[in-house]
HTML snippet that shows the backbone in 3Dmol.js (N, CA, C, O; Angstrom):
<script src="https://3Dmol.org/build/3Dmol-min.js"></script>
<div id="view" style="width:600px;height:400px;position:relative"></div>
<script>
const pdb = `
ATOM      1  N   MET A   1      -1.316 -14.623  -4.066  1.00  0.00           N
ATOM      2  CA  MET A   1      -1.887 -14.337  -5.355  1.00  0.00           C
ATOM      3  C   MET A   1      -1.513 -12.925  -5.803  1.00  0.00           C
ATOM      4  O   MET A   1      -1.115 -12.739  -6.953  1.00  0.00           O
ATOM      5  N   ALA A   2      -1.627 -11.945  -4.942  1.00  0.00           N
ATOM      6  CA  ALA A   2      -1.299 -10.578  -5.316  1.00  0.00           C
ATOM      7  C   ALA A   2       0.195 -10.419  -5.563  1.00  0.00           C
ATOM      8  O   ALA A   2       0.602  -9.630  -6.416  1.00  0.00           O
ATOM      9  N   ARG A   3       1.021 -11.167  -4.820  1.00  0.00           N
ATOM     10  CA  ARG A   3       2.463 -11.096  -5.040  1.00  0.00           C
ATOM     11  C   ARG A   3       2.808 -11.566  -6.453  1.00  0.00           C
ATOM     12  O   ARG A   3       3.680 -10.986  -7.100  1.00  0.00           O
ATOM     13  N   LYS A   4       2.132 -12.611  -6.937  1.00  0.00           N
ATOM     14  CA  LYS A   4       2.377 -13.095  -8.292  1.00  0.00           C
ATOM     15  C   LYS A   4       1.978 -12.029  -9.307  1.00  0.00           C
ATOM     16  O   LYS A   4       2.685 -11.801 -10.289  1.00  0.00           O
ATOM     17  N   ALA A   5       0.845 -11.380  -9.067  1.00  0.00           N
ATOM     18  CA  ALA A   5       0.387 -10.328  -9.977  1.00  0.00           C
ATOM     19  C   ALA A   5       1.367  -9.163  -9.980  1.00  0.00           C
ATOM     20  O   ALA A   5       1.615  -8.558 -11.023  1.00  0.00           O
ATOM     21  N   THR A   6       1.925  -8.847  -8.812  1.00  0.00           N
ATOM     22  CA  THR A   6       2.893  -7.756  -8.720  1.00  0.00           C
ATOM     23  C   THR A   6       4.150  -8.105  -9.493  1.00  0.00           C
ATOM     24  O   THR A   6       4.677  -7.269 -10.228  1.00  0.00           O
ATOM     25  N   LYS A   7       4.636  -9.327  -9.339  1.00  0.00           N
ATOM     26  CA  LYS A   7       5.823  -9.752 -10.073  1.00  0.00           C
ATOM     27  C   LYS A   7       5.559  -9.704 -11.572  1.00  0.00           C
ATOM     28  O   LYS A   7       6.435  -9.326 -12.349  1.00  0.00           O
ATOM     29  N   LYS A   8       4.358 -10.085 -11.975  1.00  0.00           N
ATOM     30  CA  LYS A   8       4.004 -10.039 -13.387  1.00  0.00           C
ATOM     31  C   LYS A   8       4.029  -8.603 -13.904  1.00  0.00           C
ATOM     32  O   LYS A   8       4.497  -8.351 -15.014  1.00  0.00           O
ATOM     33  N   LEU A   9       3.527  -7.659 -13.103  1.00  0.00           N
ATOM     34  CA  LEU A   9       3.552  -6.256 -13.510  1.00  0.00           C
ATOM     35  C   LEU A   9       4.982  -5.766 -13.688  1.00  0.00           C
ATOM     36  O   LEU A   9       5.286  -5.067 -14.655  1.00  0.00           O
ATOM     37  N   VAL A  10       5.863  -6.132 -12.756  1.00  0.00           N
ATOM     38  CA  VAL A  10       7.259  -5.711 -12.856  1.00  0.00           C
ATOM     39  C   VAL A  10       7.902  -6.342 -14.084  1.00  0.00           C
ATOM     40  O   VAL A  10       8.685  -5.697 -14.782  1.00  0.00           O
ATOM     41  N   ASP A  11       7.572  -7.609 -14.349  1.00  0.00           N
ATOM     42  CA  ASP A  11       8.107  -8.281 -15.537  1.00  0.00           C
ATOM     43  C   ASP A  11       7.626  -7.634 -16.830  1.00  0.00           C
ATOM     44  O   ASP A  11       8.329  -7.678 -17.840  1.00  0.00           O
ATOM     45  N   GLU A  12       6.445  -7.038 -16.812  1.00  0.00           N
ATOM     46  CA  GLU A  12       5.900  -6.383 -18.007  1.00  0.00           C
ATOM     47  C   GLU A  12       6.455  -4.978 -18.215  1.00  0.00           C
ATOM     48  O   GLU A  12       6.074  -4.306 -19.173  1.00  0.00           O
ATOM     49  N   GLY A  13       7.334  -4.530 -17.352  1.00  0.00           N
ATOM     50  CA  GLY A  13       7.957  -3.235 -17.545  1.00  0.00           C
ATOM     51  C   GLY A  13       7.436  -2.147 -16.625  1.00  0.00           C
ATOM     52  O   GLY A  13       7.907  -1.011 -16.687  1.00  0.00           O
ATOM     53  N   TYR A  14       6.483  -2.466 -15.782  1.00  0.00           N
ATOM     54  CA  TYR A  14       5.997  -1.478 -14.817  1.00  0.00           C
ATOM     55  C   TYR A  14       7.002  -1.349 -13.674  1.00  0.00           C
ATOM     56  O   TYR A  14       7.624  -2.334 -13.278  1.00  0.00           O
ATOM     57  N   SER A  15       7.158  -0.148 -13.150  1.00  0.00           N
ATOM     58  CA  SER A  15       8.048   0.050 -12.008  1.00  0.00           C
ATOM     59  C   SER A  15       7.348  -0.417 -10.734  1.00  0.00           C
ATOM     60  O   SER A  15       6.152  -0.710 -10.746  1.00  0.00           O
ATOM     61  N   LYS A  16       8.092  -0.483  -9.649  1.00  0.00           N
ATOM     62  CA  LYS A  16       7.499  -0.871  -8.369  1.00  0.00           C
ATOM     63  C   LYS A  16       6.470   0.168  -7.926  1.00  0.00           C
ATOM     64  O   LYS A  16       5.468  -0.175  -7.300  1.00  0.00           O
ATOM     65  N   LEU A  17       6.717   1.429  -8.249  1.00  0.00           N
ATOM     66  CA  LEU A  17       5.751   2.478  -7.919  1.00  0.00           C
ATOM     67  C   LEU A  17       4.458   2.276  -8.710  1.00  0.00           C
ATOM     68  O   LEU A  17       3.364   2.435  -8.168  1.00  0.00           O
ATOM     69  N   ASP A  18       4.584   1.926  -9.989  1.00  0.00           N
ATOM     70  CA  ASP A  18       3.397   1.632 -10.803  1.00  0.00           C
ATOM     71  C   ASP A  18       2.609   0.474 -10.193  1.00  0.00           C
ATOM     72  O   ASP A  18       1.386   0.546 -10.075  1.00  0.00           O
ATOM     73  N   ALA A  19       3.311  -0.593  -9.807  1.00  0.00           N
ATOM     74  CA  ALA A  19       2.650  -1.759  -9.216  1.00  0.00           C
ATOM     75  C   ALA A  19       1.947  -1.380  -7.914  1.00  0.00           C
ATOM     76  O   ALA A  19       0.846  -1.856  -7.638  1.00  0.00           O
ATOM     77  N   TYR A  20       2.583  -0.523  -7.115  1.00  0.00           N
ATOM     78  CA  TYR A  20       1.996  -0.079  -5.849  1.00  0.00           C
ATOM     79  C   TYR A  20       0.714   0.712  -6.094  1.00  0.00           C
ATOM     80  O   TYR A  20      -0.295   0.480  -5.428  1.00  0.00           O
ATOM     81  N   THR A  21       0.747   1.640  -7.042  1.00  0.00           N
ATOM     82  CA  THR A  21      -0.430   2.468  -7.295  1.00  0.00           C
ATOM     83  C   THR A  21      -1.553   1.655  -7.934  1.00  0.00           C
ATOM     84  O   THR A  21      -2.729   1.914  -7.678  1.00  0.00           O
ATOM     85  N   ILE A  22      -1.199   0.676  -8.759  1.00  0.00           N
ATOM     86  CA  ILE A  22      -2.224  -0.204  -9.320  1.00  0.00           C
ATOM     87  C   ILE A  22      -2.900  -0.982  -8.201  1.00  0.00           C
ATOM     88  O   ILE A  22      -4.118  -1.158  -8.211  1.00  0.00           O
ATOM     89  N   GLY A  23      -2.107  -1.452  -7.227  1.00  0.00           N
ATOM     90  CA  GLY A  23      -2.671  -2.159  -6.077  1.00  0.00           C
ATOM     91  C   GLY A  23      -3.603  -1.277  -5.267  1.00  0.00           C
ATOM     92  O   GLY A  23      -4.673  -1.719  -4.847  1.00  0.00           O
ATOM     93  N   LEU A  24      -3.200  -0.017  -5.041  1.00  0.00           N
ATOM     94  CA  LEU A  24      -4.064   0.914  -4.311  1.00  0.00           C
ATOM     95  C   LEU A  24      -5.359   1.164  -5.061  1.00  0.00           C
ATOM     96  O   LEU A  24      -6.432   1.206  -4.459  1.00  0.00           O
ATOM     97  N   ASN A  25      -5.263   1.329  -6.363  1.00  0.00           N
ATOM     98  CA  ASN A  25      -6.446   1.573  -7.177  1.00  0.00           C
ATOM     99  C   ASN A  25      -7.398   0.389  -7.105  1.00  0.00           C
ATOM    100  O   ASN A  25      -8.606   0.575  -6.956  1.00  0.00           O
ATOM    101  N   GLU A  26      -6.870  -0.823  -7.210  1.00  0.00           N
ATOM    102  CA  GLU A  26      -7.712  -2.017  -7.126  1.00  0.00           C
ATOM    103  C   GLU A  26      -8.359  -2.130  -5.750  1.00  0.00           C
ATOM    104  O   GLU A  26      -9.523  -2.514  -5.641  1.00  0.00           O
ATOM    105  N   TYR A  27      -7.619  -1.800  -4.709  1.00  0.00           N
ATOM    106  CA  TYR A  27      -8.153  -1.834  -3.345  1.00  0.00           C
ATOM    107  C   TYR A  27      -9.294  -0.828  -3.199  1.00  0.00           C
ATOM    108  O   TYR A  27     -10.332  -1.140  -2.617  1.00  0.00           O
ATOM    109  N   TYR A  28      -9.096   0.388  -3.732  1.00  0.00           N
ATOM    110  CA  TYR A  28     -10.136   1.414  -3.684  1.00  0.00           C
ATOM    111  C   TYR A  28     -11.395   0.951  -4.419  1.00  0.00           C
ATOM    112  O   TYR A  28     -12.506   1.091  -3.907  1.00  0.00           O
ATOM    113  N   LYS A  29     -11.218   0.404  -5.613  1.00  0.00           N
ATOM    114  CA  LYS A  29     -12.374  -0.047  -6.390  1.00  0.00           C
ATOM    115  C   LYS A  29     -13.121  -1.176  -5.682  1.00  0.00           C
ATOM    116  O   LYS A  29     -14.349  -1.242  -5.741  1.00  0.00           O
ATOM    117  N   SER A  30     -12.383  -2.064  -5.014  1.00  0.00           N
ATOM    118  CA  SER A  30     -13.058  -3.150  -4.294  1.00  0.00           C
ATOM    119  C   SER A  30     -13.820  -2.613  -3.085  1.00  0.00           C
ATOM    120  O   SER A  30     -14.895  -3.116  -2.757  1.00  0.00           O
ATOM    121  N   LEU A  31     -13.270  -1.593  -2.417  1.00  0.00           N
ATOM    122  CA  LEU A  31     -14.004  -0.972  -1.306  1.00  0.00           C
ATOM    123  C   LEU A  31     -15.286  -0.315  -1.800  1.00  0.00           C
ATOM    124  O   LEU A  31     -16.323  -0.413  -1.143  1.00  0.00           O
ATOM    125  N   ARG A  32     -15.227   0.346  -2.940  1.00  0.00           N
ATOM    126  CA  ARG A  32     -16.417   0.991  -3.495  1.00  0.00           C
ATOM    127  C   ARG A  32     -17.458  -0.049  -3.899  1.00  0.00           C
ATOM    128  O   ARG A  32     -18.652   0.153  -3.675  1.00  0.00           O
ATOM    129  N   ARG A  33     -17.013  -1.168  -4.497  1.00  0.00           N
ATOM    130  CA  ARG A  33     -17.945  -2.236  -4.870  1.00  0.00           C
ATOM    131  C   ARG A  33     -18.588  -2.849  -3.642  1.00  0.00           C
ATOM    132  O   ARG A  33     -19.725  -3.318  -3.696  1.00  0.00           O
ATOM    133  N   ALA A  34     -17.850  -2.846  -2.520  1.00  0.00           N
ATOM    134  CA  ALA A  34     -18.380  -3.416  -1.279  1.00  0.00           C
ATOM    135  C   ALA A  34     -19.377  -2.480  -0.609  1.00  0.00           C
ATOM    136  O   ALA A  34     -20.001  -2.856   0.383  1.00  0.00           O
ATOM    137  N   GLY A  35     -19.539  -1.262  -1.135  1.00  0.00           N
ATOM    138  CA  GLY A  35     -20.545  -0.361  -0.602  1.00  0.00           C
ATOM    139  C   GLY A  35     -20.021   0.771   0.262  1.00  0.00           C
ATOM    140  O   GLY A  35     -20.812   1.528   0.824  1.00  0.00           O
ATOM    141  N   PHE A  36     -18.698   0.907   0.383  1.00  0.00           N
ATOM    142  CA  PHE A  36     -18.142   2.011   1.161  1.00  0.00           C
ATOM    143  C   PHE A  36     -18.315   3.315   0.395  1.00  0.00           C
ATOM    144  O   PHE A  36     -18.271   3.336  -0.835  1.00  0.00           O
ATOM    145  N   SER A  37     -18.514   4.406   1.138  1.00  0.00           N
ATOM    146  CA  SER A  37     -18.601   5.719   0.500  1.00  0.00           C
ATOM    147  C   SER A  37     -17.211   6.141   0.028  1.00  0.00           C
ATOM    148  O   SER A  37     -16.207   5.545   0.417  1.00  0.00           O
ATOM    149  N   VAL A  38     -17.163   7.169  -0.810  1.00  0.00           N
ATOM    150  CA  VAL A  38     -15.882   7.680  -1.295  1.00  0.00           C
ATOM    151  C   VAL A  38     -15.014   8.114  -0.126  1.00  0.00           C
ATOM    152  O   VAL A  38     -13.826   7.796  -0.078  1.00  0.00           O
ATOM    153  N   GLU A  39     -15.605   8.840   0.816  1.00  0.00           N
ATOM    154  CA  GLU A  39     -14.852   9.346   1.964  1.00  0.00           C
ATOM    155  C   GLU A  39     -14.284   8.215   2.804  1.00  0.00           C
ATOM    156  O   GLU A  39     -13.119   8.254   3.202  1.00  0.00           O
ATOM    157  N   ASN A  40     -15.114   7.197   3.076  1.00  0.00           N
ATOM    158  CA  ASN A  40     -14.637   6.078   3.884  1.00  0.00           C
ATOM    159  C   ASN A  40     -13.581   5.265   3.137  1.00  0.00           C
ATOM    160  O   ASN A  40     -12.616   4.801   3.743  1.00  0.00           O
ATOM    161  N   SER A  41     -13.753   5.093   1.856  1.00  0.00           N
ATOM    162  CA  SER A  41     -12.768   4.354   1.063  1.00  0.00           C
ATOM    163  C   SER A  41     -11.412   5.050   1.096  1.00  0.00           C
ATOM    164  O   SER A  41     -10.377   4.410   1.285  1.00  0.00           O
ATOM    165  N   LEU A  42     -11.429   6.363   0.909  1.00  0.00           N
ATOM    166  CA  LEU A  42     -10.168   7.104   0.946  1.00  0.00           C
ATOM    167  C   LEU A  42      -9.545   7.079   2.341  1.00  0.00           C
ATOM    168  O   LEU A  42      -8.325   6.989   2.476  1.00  0.00           O
ATOM    169  N   ALA A  43     -10.372   7.159   3.367  1.00  0.00           N
ATOM    170  CA  ALA A  43      -9.848   7.111   4.736  1.00  0.00           C
ATOM    171  C   ALA A  43      -9.205   5.762   5.023  1.00  0.00           C
ATOM    172  O   ALA A  43      -8.173   5.698   5.692  1.00  0.00           O
ATOM    173  N   ILE A  44      -9.795   4.698   4.532  1.00  0.00           N
ATOM    174  CA  ILE A  44      -9.232   3.358   4.745  1.00  0.00           C
ATOM    175  C   ILE A  44      -7.922   3.214   3.978  1.00  0.00           C
ATOM    176  O   ILE A  44      -6.970   2.621   4.487  1.00  0.00           O
ATOM    177  N   ILE A  45      -7.863   3.742   2.779  1.00  0.00           N
ATOM    178  CA  ILE A  45      -6.642   3.620   1.977  1.00  0.00           C
ATOM    179  C   ILE A  45      -5.507   4.446   2.585  1.00  0.00           C
ATOM    180  O   ILE A  45      -4.349   4.034   2.531  1.00  0.00           O
ATOM    181  N   ILE A  46      -5.821   5.586   3.153  1.00  0.00           N
ATOM    182  CA  ILE A  46      -4.787   6.423   3.755  1.00  0.00           C
ATOM    183  C   ILE A  46      -4.153   5.728   4.953  1.00  0.00           C
ATOM    184  O   ILE A  46      -2.952   5.877   5.179  1.00  0.00           O
ATOM    185  N   GLU A  47      -4.919   4.983   5.715  1.00  0.00           N
ATOM    186  CA  GLU A  47      -4.413   4.278   6.895  1.00  0.00           C
ATOM    187  C   GLU A  47      -3.729   2.984   6.446  1.00  0.00           C
ATOM    188  O   GLU A  47      -4.403   2.011   6.108  1.00  0.00           O
ATOM    189  N   LYS A  48      -2.395   2.972   6.441  1.00  0.00           N
ATOM    190  CA  LYS A  48      -1.652   1.830   5.915  1.00  0.00           C
ATOM    191  C   LYS A  48      -1.857   0.555   6.716  1.00  0.00           C
ATOM    192  O   LYS A  48      -1.713  -0.542   6.177  1.00  0.00           O
ATOM    193  N   SER A  49      -2.186   0.680   7.976  1.00  0.00           N
ATOM    194  CA  SER A  49      -2.375  -0.534   8.775  1.00  0.00           C
ATOM    195  C   SER A  49      -3.699  -1.226   8.459  1.00  0.00           C
ATOM    196  O   SER A  49      -3.964  -2.312   8.975  1.00  0.00           O
ATOM    197  N   SER A  50      -4.534  -0.611   7.616  1.00  0.00           N
ATOM    198  CA  SER A  50      -5.841  -1.201   7.318  1.00  0.00           C
ATOM    199  C   SER A  50      -5.777  -2.297   6.269  1.00  0.00           C
ATOM    200  O   SER A  50      -6.624  -3.189   6.267  1.00  0.00           O
ATOM    201  N   PHE A  51      -4.784  -2.253   5.369  1.00  0.00           N
ATOM    202  CA  PHE A  51      -4.779  -3.292   4.351  1.00  0.00           C
ATOM    203  C   PHE A  51      -3.836  -4.420   4.707  1.00  0.00           C
ATOM    204  O   PHE A  51      -2.810  -4.211   5.353  1.00  0.00           O
ATOM    205  N   PRO A  52      -4.195  -5.617   4.279  1.00  0.00           N
ATOM    206  CA  PRO A  52      -3.361  -6.779   4.583  1.00  0.00           C
ATOM    207  C   PRO A  52      -2.020  -6.724   3.855  1.00  0.00           C
ATOM    208  O   PRO A  52      -1.868  -6.008   2.866  1.00  0.00           O
ATOM    209  N   ASP A  53      -1.053  -7.488   4.355  1.00  0.00           N
ATOM    210  CA  ASP A  53       0.287  -7.479   3.770  1.00  0.00           C
ATOM    211  C   ASP A  53       0.297  -7.914   2.314  1.00  0.00           C
ATOM    212  O   ASP A  53       1.105  -7.419   1.528  1.00  0.00           O
ATOM    213  N   TRP A  54      -0.585  -8.828   1.945  1.00  0.00           N
ATOM    214  CA  TRP A  54      -0.533  -9.385   0.599  1.00  0.00           C
ATOM    215  C   TRP A  54      -1.170  -8.491  -0.454  1.00  0.00           C
ATOM    216  O   TRP A  54      -1.045  -8.777  -1.645  1.00  0.00           O
ATOM    217  N   ILE A  55      -1.851  -7.414  -0.056  1.00  0.00           N
ATOM    218  CA  ILE A  55      -2.573  -6.590  -1.026  1.00  0.00           C
ATOM    219  C   ILE A  55      -1.634  -5.708  -1.855  1.00  0.00           C
ATOM    220  O   ILE A  55      -1.929  -5.412  -3.013  1.00  0.00           O
ATOM    221  N   LEU A  56      -0.512  -5.289  -1.274  1.00  0.00           N
ATOM    222  CA  LEU A  56       0.410  -4.404  -1.976  1.00  0.00           C
ATOM    223  C   LEU A  56       1.784  -5.041  -2.067  1.00  0.00           C
ATOM    224  O   LEU A  56       2.107  -5.922  -1.269  1.00  0.00           O
ATOM    225  N   PRO A  57       2.604  -4.613  -3.028  1.00  0.00           N
ATOM    226  CA  PRO A  57       3.948  -5.164  -3.136  1.00  0.00           C
ATOM    227  C   PRO A  57       4.792  -4.823  -1.916  1.00  0.00           C
ATOM    228  O   PRO A  57       4.484  -3.895  -1.168  1.00  0.00           O
ATOM    229  N   THR A  58       5.847  -5.581  -1.731  1.00  0.00           N
ATOM    230  CA  THR A  58       6.739  -5.328  -0.608  1.00  0.00           C
ATOM    231  C   THR A  58       7.433  -3.984  -0.807  1.00  0.00           C
ATOM    232  O   THR A  58       7.659  -3.566  -1.943  1.00  0.00           O
ATOM    233  N   PRO A  59       7.775  -3.301   0.292  1.00  0.00           N
ATOM    234  CA  PRO A  59       8.468  -2.018   0.161  1.00  0.00           C
ATOM    235  C   PRO A  59       9.822  -2.188  -0.524  1.00  0.00           C
ATOM    236  O   PRO A  59      10.415  -3.267  -0.495  1.00  0.00           O
ATOM    237  N   ILE A  60      10.293  -1.125  -1.131  1.00  0.00           N
ATOM    238  CA  ILE A  60      11.567  -1.184  -1.842  1.00  0.00           C
ATOM    239  C   ILE A  60      12.712  -1.456  -0.869  1.00  0.00           C
ATOM    240  O   ILE A  60      13.569  -2.290  -1.161  1.00  0.00           O
ATOM    241  N   ASN A  61      12.751  -0.783   0.266  1.00  0.00           N
ATOM    242  CA  ASN A  61      13.788  -1.013   1.260  1.00  0.00           C
ATOM    243  C   ASN A  61      13.127  -1.126   2.632  1.00  0.00           C
ATOM    244  O   ASN A  61      12.964  -0.119   3.322  1.00  0.00           O
ATOM    245  N   PRO A  62      12.747  -2.337   3.033  1.00  0.00           N
ATOM    246  CA  PRO A  62      12.035  -2.490   4.304  1.00  0.00           C
ATOM    247  C   PRO A  62      12.919  -2.335   5.535  1.00  0.00           C
ATOM    248  O   PRO A  62      12.411  -2.344   6.656  1.00  0.00           O
ATOM    249  N   ASN A  63      14.233  -2.191   5.353  1.00  0.00           N
ATOM    250  CA  ASN A  63      15.152  -2.094   6.491  1.00  0.00           C
ATOM    251  C   ASN A  63      15.317  -0.681   7.015  1.00  0.00           C
ATOM    252  O   ASN A  63      16.041  -0.473   7.988  1.00  0.00           O
ATOM    253  N   ILE A  64      14.672   0.289   6.405  1.00  0.00           N
ATOM    254  CA  ILE A  64      14.767   1.667   6.868  1.00  0.00           C
ATOM    255  C   ILE A  64      13.911   1.795   8.132  1.00  0.00           C
ATOM    256  O   ILE A  64      12.707   1.541   8.090  1.00  0.00           O
ATOM    257  N   PRO A  65      14.522   2.186   9.253  1.00  0.00           N
ATOM    258  CA  PRO A  65      13.734   2.293  10.487  1.00  0.00           C
ATOM    259  C   PRO A  65      12.813   3.510  10.464  1.00  0.00           C
ATOM    260  O   PRO A  65      13.061   4.485   9.755  1.00  0.00           O
ATOM    261  N   ASP A  66      11.758   3.430  11.247  1.00  0.00           N
ATOM    262  CA  ASP A  66      10.873   4.581  11.385  1.00  0.00           C
ATOM    263  C   ASP A  66      11.625   5.698  12.103  1.00  0.00           C
ATOM    264  O   ASP A  66      12.410   5.430  13.013  1.00  0.00           O
ATOM    265  N   PRO A  67      11.393   6.944  11.701  1.00  0.00           N
ATOM    266  CA  PRO A  67      12.101   8.045  12.360  1.00  0.00           C
ATOM    267  C   PRO A  67      11.660   8.192  13.815  1.00  0.00           C
ATOM    268  O   PRO A  67      10.507   7.937  14.162  1.00  0.00           O
ATOM    269  N   ASP A  68      12.593   8.604  14.642  1.00  0.00           N
ATOM    270  CA  ASP A  68      12.282   8.869  16.044  1.00  0.00           C
ATOM    271  C   ASP A  68      11.952  10.353  16.148  1.00  0.00           C
ATOM    272  O   ASP A  68      12.843  11.198  16.239  1.00  0.00           O
ATOM    273  N   TRP A  69      10.659  10.652  16.134  1.00  0.00           N
ATOM    274  CA  TRP A  69      10.232  12.049  16.103  1.00  0.00           C
ATOM    275  C   TRP A  69      10.509  12.784  17.401  1.00  0.00           C
ATOM    276  O   TRP A  69      10.532  14.014  17.428  1.00  0.00           O
ATOM    277  N   TYR A  70      10.721  12.034  18.485  1.00  0.00           N
ATOM    278  CA  TYR A  70      10.883  12.671  19.787  1.00  0.00           C
ATOM    279  C   TYR A  70      12.254  12.360  20.367  1.00  0.00           C
ATOM    280  O   TYR A  70      12.363  11.900  21.504  1.00  0.00           O
ATOM    281  N   GLU A  71      13.300  12.613  19.586  1.00  0.00           N
ATOM    282  CA  GLU A  71      14.659  12.331  20.047  1.00  0.00           C
ATOM    283  C   GLU A  71      15.030  13.160  21.274  1.00  0.00           C
ATOM    284  O   GLU A  71      15.769  12.689  22.139  1.00  0.00           O
ATOM    285  N   ASP A  72      14.528  14.377  21.355  1.00  0.00           N
ATOM    286  CA  ASP A  72      14.910  15.254  22.463  1.00  0.00           C
ATOM    287  C   ASP A  72      14.316  14.810  23.806  1.00  0.00           C
ATOM    288  O   ASP A  72      14.758  15.293  24.849  1.00  0.00           O
ATOM    289  N   GLU A  73      13.352  13.928  23.810  1.00  0.00           N
ATOM    290  CA  GLU A  73      12.751  13.466  25.068  1.00  0.00           C
ATOM    291  C   GLU A  73      13.658  12.506  25.816  1.00  0.00           C
ATOM    292  O   GLU A  73      13.449  12.269  27.006  1.00  0.00           O
ATOM    293  N   ASP A  74      14.660  11.947  25.150  1.00  0.00           N
ATOM    294  CA  ASP A  74      15.561  11.009  25.806  1.00  0.00           C
ATOM    295  C   ASP A  74      16.485  11.724  26.793  1.00  0.00           C
ATOM    296  O   ASP A  74      17.017  11.093  27.706  1.00  0.00           O
ATOM    297  N   GLU A  75      16.673  12.991  26.624  1.00  0.00           N
ATOM    298  CA  GLU A  75      17.627  13.715  27.479  1.00  0.00           C
ATOM    299  C   GLU A  75      17.030  14.119  28.799  1.00  0.00           C
ATOM    300  O   GLU A  75      17.709  14.733  29.622  1.00  0.00           O
TER     301      GLU A  75
END
`;
const viewer = $3Dmol.createViewer("view");
viewer.addModel(pdb, "pdb");
viewer.setStyle({}, {cartoon: {color: "spectrum"}});
viewer.zoomTo();
viewer.render();
</script>
């Protein structure tokens, strides 16, 4: 359902970034309606693993690997 809404936003002229931020805003508002405090709502939104895959649009380039922050440990 959210994927269809995202496609509709892109079709209406919104960029993928606009669609992403609209999704975050809707997620925040739903957390607040559910009774979460402002602090807890923001903490949940900051943690990307907390929201389901269908809540936000797909990443622009999902093939980019996560950086290896500890490259020097291999030596």
